[in-house]
C-alpha positions as CSV (number, residue, x, y, z in Angstrom):
1,M,-176.7,56.3,86.9
2,K,-173.5,58.3,86.2
3,K,-172.5,58.4,89.7
4,I,-173.0,54.7,90.0
5,K,-170.9,54.1,87.0
6,K,-168.2,56.4,88.3
7,W,-168.2,54.7,91.7
8,L,-167.9,51.3,90.0
9,L,-165.0,52.6,87.9
10,G,-163.1,53.7,90.9
11,V,-163.4,50.3,92.6
12,V,-162.2,48.4,89.5
13,A,-159.4,50.8,89.2
14,T,-158.3,50.5,92.8
15,V,-158.2,46.5,92.6
16,A,-156.6,46.6,89.3
17,S,-154.0,49.0,90.5
18,G,-153.3,46.9,93.6
19,V,-152.7,43.7,91.5
20,L,-150.3,45.5,89.2
21,L,-148.4,47.3,91.8
22,A,-147.9,44.0,93.7
23,G,-146.1,42.6,90.8
24,C,-148.8,39.9,90.2
25,G,-150.5,38.9,86.7
26,F,-154.1,39.6,86.1
27,P,-156.3,36.6,86.7
28,G,-156.9,34.8,83.6
29,L,-154.2,36.7,81.6
30,S,-151.0,34.6,82.9
31,G,-151.6,32.0,80.4
32,T,-152.6,34.3,77.3
33,S,-151.3,33.0,74.0
34,S,-148.6,34.9,71.9
35,D,-151.2,35.9,69.4
36,T,-153.5,37.8,71.8
37,I,-152.4,41.6,72.2
38,R,-153.1,42.8,75.6
39,I,-154.1,46.7,75.7
40,A,-153.7,48.7,78.9
41,S,-156.1,51.5,79.5
42,Q,-156.7,53.8,82.4
43,N,-160.0,54.7,83.8
44,T,-160.8,57.9,81.9
45,T,-163.2,58.0,79.0
46,E,-160.6,58.9,76.3
47,Q,-158.4,56.1,77.4
48,Q,-161.2,53.5,77.2
49,I,-162.3,54.9,73.7
50,M,-158.8,54.6,72.3
51,A,-158.3,51.2,73.6
52,Y,-161.3,49.8,72.0
53,M,-160.1,51.8,68.9
54,I,-156.9,50.2,68.9
55,Q,-158.6,46.8,69.5
56,D,-160.8,47.2,66.5
57,M,-158.1,48.3,64.3
58,I,-156.0,45.2,65.2
59,Q,-159.0,42.9,64.5
60,H,-159.9,44.8,61.5
61,Y,-156.2,44.5,59.8
62,S,-155.0,41.2,61.3
63,K,-155.7,37.9,62.5
64,L,-154.6,38.9,66.1
65,N,-156.7,38.2,69.0
66,T,-156.9,41.1,71.5
67,T,-158.0,41.8,75.3
68,I,-158.3,44.9,77.2
69,I,-156.9,45.5,80.6
70,N,-159.2,48.3,81.5
71,N,-159.5,51.0,84.3
72,L,-156.2,51.2,85.4
73,G,-155.8,53.8,88.1
74,S,-153.0,55.9,86.8
75,G,-150.3,56.3,84.1
76,T,-147.7,54.8,86.5
77,V,-149.8,51.6,86.9
78,S,-150.4,51.3,83.1
79,F,-146.5,51.8,82.7
80,N,-145.5,49.2,84.9
81,A,-148.1,46.7,83.0
82,L,-145.8,47.3,79.9
83,K,-142.5,47.2,82.0
84,N,-143.5,43.8,83.7
85,D,-144.7,42.2,80.7
86,Q,-148.4,42.4,81.9
87,A,-149.5,44.4,78.7
88,D,-148.3,44.9,75.1
89,I,-149.6,48.2,74.2
90,S,-150.7,51.3,76.4
91,A,-153.9,52.7,74.7
92,I,-152.6,56.5,75.5
93,R,-149.6,57.9,77.2
94,Y,-149.0,61.5,77.4
95,T,-145.5,63.0,76.8
96,G,-145.5,65.7,79.5
97,T,-146.6,63.2,82.2
98,D,-143.9,60.4,81.1
99,L,-141.3,63.2,81.2
100,T,-142.1,64.4,84.9
101,T,-143.4,61.2,86.5
102,I,-141.7,58.3,84.8
103,L,-138.5,59.8,83.8
104,G,-138.4,62.1,86.6
105,E,-137.0,65.0,84.5
106,K,-137.7,68.7,84.7
107,V,-139.8,70.7,82.1
108,D,-137.8,72.8,79.9
109,R,-140.2,75.7,79.4
110,N,-137.9,77.6,77.0
111,N,-138.1,74.4,74.6
112,V,-141.4,72.6,75.2
113,K,-141.2,71.2,71.8
114,A,-138.3,68.9,72.8
115,T,-140.5,67.0,75.2
116,D,-141.7,64.6,72.7
117,K,-138.4,63.6,71.2
118,K,-136.8,63.3,74.5
119,V,-139.6,61.1,75.9
120,A,-139.6,58.9,72.8
121,D,-135.8,58.5,72.9
122,Q,-135.7,57.7,76.6
123,F,-138.5,55.3,76.6
124,N,-136.8,53.4,74.0
125,K,-133.4,53.3,75.3
126,K,-134.3,52.8,78.9
127,Y,-137.5,50.6,78.7
128,K,-137.5,49.1,75.2
129,M,-140.8,50.8,74.3
130,T,-141.8,52.4,71.0
131,Y,-143.5,55.8,71.4
132,F,-145.7,56.4,68.4
133,P,-146.4,59.9,67.0
134,S,-149.4,61.9,68.6
135,Y,-152.9,61.0,67.7
136,G,-153.2,64.6,66.9
137,F,-154.6,65.9,70.2
138,A,-152.9,66.8,73.6
139,D,-154.8,66.3,76.9
140,T,-153.4,69.3,78.5
141,Y,-154.3,70.3,82.3
142,A,-156.1,73.3,81.9
143,F,-157.6,75.9,84.5
144,M,-161.2,76.9,83.7
145,V,-164.1,79.0,84.8
146,T,-167.6,79.9,83.7
147,Q,-168.0,82.6,81.2
148,K,-169.9,84.6,83.9
149,T,-166.6,84.5,86.2
150,A,-164.5,85.4,83.4
151,D,-166.5,88.3,82.6
152,K,-166.6,89.5,86.3
153,Y,-163.1,89.3,86.8
154,H,-161.8,89.9,83.4
155,L,-160.0,86.8,83.1
156,K,-158.3,85.4,80.2
157,T,-155.0,84.0,81.3
158,V,-153.9,81.8,84.4
159,S,-151.9,85.1,85.5
160,D,-155.0,86.9,85.7
161,L,-156.2,84.7,88.5
162,K,-153.6,86.2,90.9
163,K,-155.7,89.1,91.6
164,V,-158.6,87.3,92.9
165,S,-156.8,84.1,93.8
166,S,-157.3,84.4,97.8
167,K,-161.1,84.8,97.0
168,L,-161.4,81.7,95.0
169,T,-162.6,78.1,95.8
170,V,-160.8,75.8,93.4
171,G,-161.6,72.3,92.6
172,L,-158.3,70.4,91.5
173,D,-157.4,67.0,90.4
174,Q,-156.5,65.1,93.5
175,M,-153.6,63.4,91.6
176,W,-152.1,66.7,90.6
177,L,-151.9,68.1,94.1
178,E,-149.1,65.6,95.0
179,R,-147.3,65.6,91.7
180,K,-143.6,66.5,91.5
181,G,-142.4,68.8,88.6
182,D,-145.8,70.0,87.3
183,G,-147.9,69.8,90.4
184,Y,-149.4,72.3,92.8
185,D,-146.2,73.3,94.7
186,A,-144.3,74.0,91.4
187,F,-147.1,75.9,90.1
188,Q,-147.1,78.3,93.3
189,K,-143.6,78.9,92.8
190,L,-143.9,79.8,88.9
191,Y,-147.0,81.8,89.2
192,G,-146.4,83.5,92.4
193,Y,-149.8,82.7,94.3
194,Q,-152.1,80.3,95.8
195,F,-155.7,79.9,95.9
196,G,-157.9,80.6,99.0
197,K,-159.6,77.3,99.3
198,T,-158.9,74.3,97.4
199,Y,-160.6,70.9,97.2
200,P,-159.0,67.8,95.9
201,M,-161.5,66.1,93.5
202,Q,-162.1,63.1,91.1
203,I,-161.4,64.7,87.5
204,G,-164.7,63.6,86.4
205,L,-166.6,65.6,89.1
206,V,-164.9,68.8,88.7
207,Y,-166.9,70.1,85.7
208,D,-170.3,69.7,87.3
209,A,-169.0,71.3,90.5
210,L,-168.0,74.5,88.4
211,E,-171.2,74.6,86.4
212,S,-173.4,74.3,89.4
213,G,-171.5,77.1,91.3
214,K,-170.0,75.0,93.8
215,M,-166.5,76.0,92.7
216,D,-165.1,79.1,91.4
217,A,-162.5,77.7,89.1
218,I,-161.4,74.2,88.3
219,L,-158.3,72.3,87.0
220,G,-159.5,70.0,84.4
221,Y,-158.6,68.3,81.2
222,S,-158.6,70.1,77.8
223,T,-160.3,67.2,75.9
224,D,-163.3,66.8,78.0
225,G,-166.5,67.1,76.1
226,R,-168.1,69.1,78.9
227,I,-166.2,72.3,78.3
228,G,-168.1,73.1,75.3
229,S,-171.5,71.7,76.8
230,Y,-171.2,73.9,79.7
231,D,-169.6,76.8,77.9
232,L,-166.6,77.0,80.1
233,K,-163.6,79.3,79.5
234,I,-160.2,77.9,79.4
235,L,-157.5,80.4,80.7
236,K,-154.3,80.4,78.7
237,D,-151.2,78.9,80.5
238,D,-149.2,82.2,79.7
239,K,-146.0,81.2,81.7
240,N,-146.0,77.6,79.8
241,F,-146.3,75.9,83.2
242,F,-147.7,72.6,82.0
243,P,-145.4,70.7,79.5
244,T,-146.8,69.2,76.3
245,Y,-149.2,66.3,76.9
246,N,-149.5,64.9,73.3
247,A,-151.4,61.7,73.3
248,S,-149.7,58.6,71.8
249,A,-150.1,54.8,71.8
250,V,-146.9,53.1,73.3
251,A,-146.0,49.4,72.5
252,S,-143.3,47.3,73.9
253,N,-140.6,46.4,71.4
254,K,-141.0,42.7,72.1
255,V,-144.6,42.6,70.7
256,L,-143.6,44.7,67.7
257,K,-140.8,42.4,67.1
258,Q,-143.3,39.4,67.4
259,H,-145.9,40.9,65.3
260,P,-144.4,43.6,63.0
261,E,-147.7,44.3,61.5
262,L,-148.9,46.2,64.7
263,K,-146.5,48.9,63.7
264,S,-148.5,49.9,60.5
265,I,-151.7,49.2,62.0
266,L,-151.2,51.9,64.8
267,N,-149.6,54.3,62.4
268,R,-152.9,54.5,60.6
269,L,-154.2,56.6,63.7
270,N,-151.2,59.1,63.6
271,G,-152.6,62.6,63.5
272,K,-156.1,61.6,62.9
273,I,-158.0,62.7,66.0
274,S,-157.8,66.5,66.7
275,L,-158.5,68.1,70.1
276,K,-162.0,69.0,68.9
277,T,-162.7,65.4,67.8
278,M,-161.7,63.9,71.1
279,Q,-163.9,66.4,72.8
280,G,-166.5,65.2,70.8
281,L,-166.1,61.6,71.4
282,N,-165.5,62.1,75.1
283,Y,-168.9,63.9,75.2
284,Q,-170.8,61.1,73.6
285,V,-169.8,58.9,76.7
286,D,-169.8,61.6,79.4
287,N,-172.9,63.2,78.3
288,N,-175.2,60.9,76.2
289,L,-173.9,57.8,78.0
290,V,-173.0,55.8,74.9
291,E,-170.5,53.1,75.8
292,P,-166.8,53.8,74.9
293,E,-166.8,50.6,72.6
294,V,-169.5,51.8,70.5
295,V,-168.2,55.3,70.0
296,A,-164.9,53.9,69.0
297,K,-166.4,51.6,66.5
298,Q,-168.8,54.1,65.0
299,F,-165.8,56.5,64.7
300,L,-163.7,54.0,62.8
301,E,-166.5,52.9,60.4
302,K,-167.3,56.6,59.4
303,H,-163.6,56.9,58.6
304,N,-163.4,53.5,57.0
305,Y,-160.8,52.4,59.5
306,F,-158.5,54.9,57.9
307,E,-157.6,52.7,54.9
308,G,-154.6,53.8,53.2
309,S,-153.3,55.8,56.1
310,D,-150.6,53.5,57.4
311,K,-147.6,55.5,56.2
């Protein structure tokens, strides 16, 4: 069931990505009325959870209609949706990713805290988009091994991998392999080693591959619920290779001007979702097969839709 679902998501993502990159509108959305807020979501679990969470918040606190443009294939695709006025809100954007891929700037590893402000300022200036404060978690790329492997080779940091790197079979996010600035080429230059064998994989498959022993190490996402369920060891990025990937909602200034109530609605989620919380929400979907829409609604109901938290 999981494999079929992942395959279908991939097909939908590919089709949607092609539509956006071609500069065409989404079928059925070209005539969307001005009181319908279009929420763009990528094809990862947490993106979909947050898209439904935003939808529920808007419907709870306003009379606006909403629609979700789901399963977009990458951050670039969802960015172009906002840029081309095909969407109004991006469910999650990550500051570090936008710094390197959208803005094309290098990571300042001596001042990683400056990333958020730089990205927010540039998005507002260049693209007329508002970067909201972080939800409270950062979905950072992270190298992981099983506890058995960590104990065997005495691994605590990414630098510790160097002594055994030539022996390792490593599963890597296929998009990360080609990325500029914070991809594999830049990684090799900073850390001074490469892995014996690397396999480009869909990010959703790397955890199972590691847990089953098919891989010695993987590059995954720090918010994935399977980290805890598989008891995986995250290795510390001791050279600060990866920039901060704080997760935030981004909205076009146009829609915020048309519907100023959206600002206070989105601000209610500021700092409300920790890394541990996001891991738990993702786990409900990926492991327990609960639909993202259900997970989002149950979380908001549990917290009374964060009433009184819009400051």
